N, C-alpha and C positions, 0 to 999 in steps of 0.2 A: 833224793831230796825233793822238796816241794818247790812249786812255782808261785810267786806272789806278785801282785801288781799293786803299786802304791800311788794313789792320786795325791798330788801335792807333795811328791817325793823330794822336791828341792827345798821345801819349807822346814821350819824348826823341828816339828815332831816327825814329819814324814821322812826327813833326811836321816833321823835316828833309827826309824823303822828300817830304812834301806840298809843302813850300816849293820844293824843286828842281823838282818836276813842274809846279807852277803857274807858276813863273817861266820855264820852258821852253815854256809854252804848251799843256801837256797838260790834258785834262780830269781832274779829281781828285775822288774821293770818299773821305772818311775815315770809318771805322766804329770807334767807341769809346764805351764807357759814358758817359764824361764829355762827349761831344759836342765842341763848339768849345772849344779850349784857353783857359785863363785866363792872360793875360800879366802877371799880378801888378801890376795897377794901371797898366801901360803901355798906350798906345794899340795897338790891333790893327795888326799889320803889313799893308801894302797887299796882299800876296799872299793873305792869309787870306780875302778876299772872293771869291777865284777858286776856293775849295775848297768842296765840298758837305759839311758836317759832319753826319754821321748819328749820333744818340745811340742806341746799341744795343749790347748784348753780342754778342760773336762767337757765343755759344751760342743766340742768337735769330735764326737765318738768315732766318726769314720776314720779318724787319724790314729786311733789307738785301740779300737775294739778287737783288732786281729790278735793283740797280745793277751786277750782273755782266753784264747783257745788253750786247752790243757792247763789252765790256771787253777790252782788249788785254793786260792783265797785272795780277797781284795781288802786293802786298808784304805779307807777314805779319810784323809787327814787335812783336807782343804778347809780353811776358815779365815775370815777376816773380821776385824772389829771396827773398821772405819769405812764409810762410803767414799768412793772416788768415781762418780758418774762419768767423768771425762775419760777415765781409763776403763770404763765398762764394769766397774766393781760396785755392786749394790748388795747390801747385807742380805736382803731377803733372797735374792737370786743365787748368790754364791754359796751362802751357808745352808740354804734350803734346797733349791732346785738342783744345784750341783750334786749334792749327796743322793737325791732321788734318782737323777739320771745315771749316776754311777751304779746304783743298785739295780736299776732296770737293765742296764747293759750286762751286768754280771749275771742276772737271772736269765736273760736271753741266751747267754753263752753257756749256761749250765754250771757256772761256778758255784760250789757248794756253800760258801760262807763269806760274809763280809763283816768287817769291823769298822764301825763308824765312830770317829773321835768327835764327840759332842762336847757338852760343857755342863757344869753343875749350876752355873748362874751367869748373869750378864756381867762382863768386866766393867769396872768403874767408868771407863772412858767411852763405852759403846752404848748405842741405842738399844731399847728393849727388843727391837726387831732382830738383833743378833740371836737372842735366846729363843724367841718365838719361831724363827726360821729353823733353828736346830731341832726344836721339839716337833715341828711340822714334819721335818725329814724323818725323825725317829718313827713317828706315827705311820708314815707311808712305807718306810722300809720294812717294818715288821709284818706288813701285809704281803710282802713278796714271797716267792717260792724259793727261799734260801735261808740259811741260818744267819741271824744278825746279832752281833754283840754291840751294845750301845755303851760307849765309855763316856762318863761324865766327870772329868777331872776339874779341879779348881785351877788356881795359878800353877803354871808349869815352869820350873826354872831350869837353867842349864846354859852352857856356853852357846852364844849365838842367838839367844832369844831377842827378836827385834822390838819387842814391846816393853822390855825392862831395861833400866840403866844398870850399870855394873853394880852400883850400891844396892839397888832393889833386888837384884839377882842374889847377891851375897846374903841379904837379910832373909829372903825367902828360903835359901838353903839352910841358914841357921835355924829358922823356925821349923822347917820340915824335918831336920835331922834330930831335933830335940823332941823325943816321943811324948814327953809329958805336956809340952806346949802344943805339939801338932794335934794331939787327940782333942784338945779343947777347941781347936779351930774348926772342927767339923768339916762341912762342905767347902770351907775356905782354906783348908789345909794345903799348903804348897806341896807339890810332888815333883820329883826329879824327872827330867825328860826321858831318861833311860828306862825308868819303871813304867811310865805311860806307854812308851814305844814297845816295850817288851810285851805288855798285856795286849796291846793292839795286834802285834804280830802273832802271838800265840793263839788268841781267840779267832783271828782270821784263818788260821790253819787247822782249827779244830771245831767242826760243826757242833760238837757236844757242849761247847762252852758259850752258847748263845745266851742272850738276856742282858739285863742292865747291870753295869758296873759303876757304882757310885765311888766317891773318894775313898772311904774306908776299904771297899772291896779292891780297888786298884792298889792302894798302899799295902794291903795285906796279901796280895796274890802270890802264890808260890810259883816261881818261875825257873826256867833254865837259867843258870848263872849268867849275869850280864857282863860281857867282856868289856875291857877298856878299849876305846876307839884308837885307831892308828892314824 
C-alpha cells in the first residue's frame, strides 16, 4: 500500500482524507497544529489509531519533513476563511504561503505528487484575499517538479463542518443530491466531503491525474467506492 501525508489532517476535509486512506490500508501521517482531532466527547473512531497524528504547524517543516521520506503523495487541505492575527492566522499567509511551503518540502523530498484543496470562489463571509491567496499558491505549485492536482470545490457539506449550521448543512445536502438542481448551480454546487476527500486522495496517489478539477469534474469523478466511516 501507499504512504500519504495530509497537511491539515485534523480539519474538516483533511480528516476525511485520513479516514479514507486509513480504511483503504494506506500509511497515513496527519500534520496539524491541533494534532489528533477532538471528537467532541465521542469515542475515537477505530480508523484513527491507524493514523500518525503529528502536532505541528505547516510553517515548522523541521518538525514534519522526516515523514515525507518514502511518501507517495501529499494532500494539502489547510484553509481558513477568517483572519485571526492574534492567533497568527492571516488569510494570505495560511491559504497561500502554507500551500507553497508544503509543495516545496514535497519537491525537496522527491514526493511524486501533491493534491491541493483550493476553492472555486470566495466564501460569502471571507475577504477576497482568501481566493487570491489560493490562486497564487496554485500558480506557484504548478511550477514545481512534481505532479500537482488543483481541486476547486464550492461549498462542501458533511458532519463536522465548522462553517455551516446544521440547517445549512442539510440544505446543502439536499441541493447537492438533487442532480437537476445541482447542475444548475454550476461552480456553487455543494459537494459532499467524502467525494472531495476521495478525489484529493486518489489524485495525490496518482501522478497521471494532475491538473485542475473544477466542481463538475469533482462531482463526476469515478472513484474507488467510498466506505462509510466508523
